[in-house]
C-alpha positions in Angstrom: -12.4 13.8 2.5 -11.1 10.9 4.5 -7.7 9.2 4.5 -7.6 5.4 4.1 -4.8 3.0 4.5 -4.6 0.4 1.8 -2.4 -2.4 3.2 -0.9 -5.1 0.9 -1.4 -8.4 2.6 1.5 -10.6 1.6 1.8 -14.4 2.3 4.8 -15.2 4.5 7.6 -16.9 2.5 6.0 -15.8 -0.9 8.5 -15.4 -3.7 8.0 -13.8 -7.1 10.1 -14.3 -10.2 12.0 -11.1 -11.2 10.1 -10.9 -14.6 6.7 -11.1 -12.9 7.8 -8.6 -10.2 8.7 -6.2 -13.0 5.3 -6.5 -14.6 3.6 -6.1 -11.2 5.6 -3.0 -10.3 4.8 -1.4 -13.7 1.1 -1.9 -13.0 1.4 -0.5 -9.5 3.3 2.5 -10.8 0.6 3.1 -13.4 -2.0 3.0 -10.6 0.1 5.4 -8.5 0.3 7.8 -11.4 -3.5 7.5 -11.8 -4.1 8.2 -8.1 -1.7 11.2 -8.3 -3.5 12.6 -11.3 -6.9 12.2 -9.5 -5.5 14.0 -6.5 -6.1 11.2 -4.0 -2.6 9.8 -3.5 -1.0 10.8 -0.2 1.9 8.4 0.5 3.0 4.9 -0.3 5.9 2.6 0.8 7.0 -1.0 0.6 8.2 -2.8 3.7 11.0 -5.2 4.2 10.3 -8.8 5.2 9.1 -9.1 8.9 12.2 -11.1 9.8 14.1 -7.8 9.6 11.9 -6.2 12.3 13.0 -5.1 15.7 10.3 -5.1 18.4 10.7 -2.3 21.0 8.7 -2.7 24.3 8.7 -1.0 27.7 7.7 -2.5 31.0 8.3 -1.0 34.4 10.5 1.7 33.0 12.8 -0.7 31.2 12.9 -0.6 27.4 13.8 -3.9 25.7 14.6 -4.8 22.1 13.9 -8.1 20.5 14.4 -9.5 17.0 11.0 -9.5 15.2 8.5 -10.0 14.0 6.2 -9.3 16.9 3.7 -12.0 15.9 4.2 -15.2 13.9 1.7 -15.0 11.1 1.1 -16.6 7.8 0.6 -13.2 6.2 2.0 -9.7 6.9 1.7 -6.2 5.6 4.2 -6.0 2.8 3.5 -2.3 1.9 0.9 0.3 2.0 -0.6 3.3 0.3 -2.5 6.2 2.0 -5.2 7.9 -0.1 -7.5 10.7 0.6 -11.0 10.1 -0.9 -14.6 11.0 -0.4 -15.7 7.7 1.2 -15.3 3.9 1.6 -16.7 3.2 -1.8 -14.0 5.3 -3.5 -11.3 3.7 -1.2 -12.4 0.2 -2.1 -12.5 1.1 -5.8 -8.8 2.1 -5.7 -8.0 -1.0 -3.5 -9.6 -3.2 -6.2 -7.2 -1.7 -8.8 -4.2 -2.4 -6.5 -5.5 -5.9 -5.8 -5.9 -6.6 -9.5 -2.4 -5.3 -10.2 -0.6 -7.1 -7.4 -2.6 -10.3 -7.0 -2.7 -9.6 -3.3 -5.5 -9.0 -0.8 -5.7 -5.3 0.1 -7.0 -4.3 3.5 -8.8 -1.0 3.5 -8.9 0.9 6.8 -10.0 4.5 7.5 -7.6 6.7 9.6 -9.1 8.4 12.6 -9.6 12.1 12.6 -7.3 13.9 14.9 -9.7 16.6 15.7 -9.5 18.7 12.6 
């Protein structure tokens, strides 16, 4: 089995009406329960808007903090899910369900093996 990161790609400045957000979250929770029942769900989390980020960097032994985000983009990762599935085909099948539920593009990326 391989773990994959499913990243929700969110347009910067996007807003969603509370009623629509409720419907989307109900669909997402149903998919989460489906992933859990299938034994593929590892972890999921939403992220705050990039404007709330703090960027920590180090140069020549000095650590500095700056208000984020690190990069000015028209899209950002708004949340993610980690799944453990047999292959990329299985990962993209789950990502398709999430994309359909959220209306967002979902980036699928394998996590590297740490020598297991």
